[in-house]
N, C-alpha and C positions, 0 to 999 in steps of 0.2 A: 769038773767044766773044766775044758782044756782052755789054756792062755791064748788069744787072741793069735799070737806068732808062731804058736803047734797046731794051727789048724792046716788039716790037709788041702790039696789042690779043689777038691769037691765042696767042701765045706766054706772056702774063700768066696767060689763063686756063689752058692748060694746066698751067701750074706751080701756079696754086692749085687745081685738080681732081685734080693727083699729090700736093700736102700734104693735100688732106681724104683723100683715098684712104686716106694712110699714116696718118691720124688713127684710123682706123676699127679698132677691136680685133677683127679678123677670125680666129675658131678654126676650127680642124676641126670639122665637125658630125659627129657619130654616129649611125651607121644602126640599122636594127631590130635588125640582126643584132648587132651589137656591144652595144648597150644589152640585148639579151637575155642575151648572156654575160655581163656586169658584173651583173646584178641575178639571174641564175641561173633565169630566169623562161622559160617558152615566147615566140616572138615573136607567135603566135595571141593571147596577153594583151595586148600591148603594141598590137595592131593595135584589140583589141575595147576596152581602155581608151580609145583615143584617140576611137573613132567614139562609145563612151557618154558622154564629157567635155563638159561645157558650162563656162561661164566663172565661173559660182557651184560649180557641184562638178567639180571636175578628178579624174579617175583616173590615176594613175601620174604619172611625170615629165610635163614639158609637153613637146609636140613639135608640129611643124607641116609641113606639104607643101612640097615643094620639086618643082616639077611634081609627078609622079605617087608621089613617093617620102616617106616619111615621116623625119623629119629630129630629132635632140635635141642641144641644147648640150650640152656636158660640165658646164657650170655650173647647167645646170637638172636634169640627172640628178644632181648632187651636193646639190642643194637638198632635191630628193626623198628621197635616203637620209638627209639630216640630219632630214627632218621624220619618217620613219617612226621613226629613231634616239631622237629625242626623244620622240615619241609613247608610244613603249613604255616609258621609264623612269619 
């Protein structure tokens, strides 16, 4: 095994890339099916909310496209639920 200070430039770069990738907080993304089940609403409602949402007037939890698939983070779904809970109080 080489001493860290004796690594070549390409080895240093790969170590940095690995460290920065490990620093990301990557959590599993939720699909429409899972969010539909969590909220107890039809999948069509989630698709409609996403198509009608704008930056100024969001409808439903924040969603984004990964290719052709609509995805949600668990944190965004939790934030949406908390917003609903607080607005009904």
